[in-house]
ROVOLO-914965 format. One record per residue (C-alpha): chain; z, x, y. Coordinates in pm, 1 decimal, decimal comma, padded with zeros to 6 digits. Each point is the difference from the previous one (the first is absolute). Layout:
% residues N
cadena c3 c1 c2
A Z X Y
...
% end
This chain:
% residues 70
cadena c3 c1 c2
A -00012,1 00077,0 -00920,1
A -00143,2 -00357,6 00186,9
A -00359,7 -00031,5 00099,0
A -00074,8 00111,3 00348,9
A 00147,6 -00251,0 00233,9
A -00182,1 -00035,6 00350,9
A 00186,4 -00027,9 00328,4
A -00023,4 -00310,1 00141,4
A 00036,0 00172,3 00354,1
A -00316,1 00237,0 -00026,7
A -00194,5 -00106,6 -00321,3
A -00249,3 00232,9 -00121,2
A 00192,0 00296,5 00206,2
A 00363,4 -00011,9 -00155,4
A 00147,7 -00054,9 -00340,8
A 00270,4 00010,2 -00272,0
A 00029,9 00108,3 -00361,0
A 00375,8 -00055,8 -00124,1
A 00107,6 00217,7 -00295,2
A 00248,0 -00158,0 -00234,8
A 00316,8 00175,7 -00195,4
A -00144,1 00032,3 -00323,1
A 00232,1 -00200,1 -00249,3
A -00048,7 00222,4 -00336,1
A -00181,8 -00295,0 -00149,8
A -00272,7 -00240,6 00020,5
A 00057,4 -00294,0 00244,0
A -00153,9 -00338,3 00078,3
A 00096,4 -00196,0 00308,4
A -00024,4 -00405,0 -00029,3
A 00142,7 -00033,6 00347,9
A 00140,1 00163,4 00305,4
A 00237,2 00287,4 -00051,2
A 00205,9 00196,7 00243,7
A -00036,2 00357,0 -00018,7
A 00257,2 00217,1 00170,4
A -00173,0 00334,7 -00008,2
A -00363,2 00043,5 00109,1
A -00219,7 00264,2 00127,2
A -00269,3 -00128,2 00263,9
A -00305,4 00231,3 00067,4
A -00159,9 -00109,7 00346,5
A -00348,3 00102,9 00041,6
A -00223,1 00001,6 00268,6
A -00351,7 00005,5 00050,5
A -00183,9 00300,1 00210,5
A -00323,5 -00041,8 00180,7
A -00168,2 00191,8 -00299,0
A 00077,7 -00253,7 -00218,2
A 00241,0 00156,8 -00209,8
A 00324,4 -00136,5 -00065,6
A 00351,5 00243,3 00090,0
A 00345,9 -00063,8 -00113,2
A 00163,1 -00008,8 00318,7
A 00398,7 -00076,0 -00091,4
A 00189,5 -00036,0 -00311,7
A 00257,7 -00269,6 00060,0
A 00321,2 -00133,9 -00240,7
A 00022,6 -00358,9 -00042,3
A -00199,9 -00097,2 00380,2
A -00315,8 -00034,6 00092,3
A -00065,7 00183,3 00317,5
A -00164,7 -00201,3 00254,3
A -00315,1 00096,7 00183,1
A 00161,1 00083,4 00318,8
A 00190,8 00259,0 -00208,3
A -00334,1 00149,3 -00124,7
A -00165,1 00001,4 00273,6
A 00266,5 00100,0 00259,1
A -00123,1 -00306,4 00240,3
% end
């Protein structure tokens, strides 16, 4: 799992978390490495202050217009 990634389009209101496949052993990256299968949870901050997952996608980050239907 990655750290929370803030959206450039809606910082403070839209964020992403990437879930990586389990390699079955401990890994450490020393430089960028392509991952072929990543699940990405798109989270939205609601007016009550709570974050809720609005979508889960495979291998792509959803744009703000796809989440907010603008």
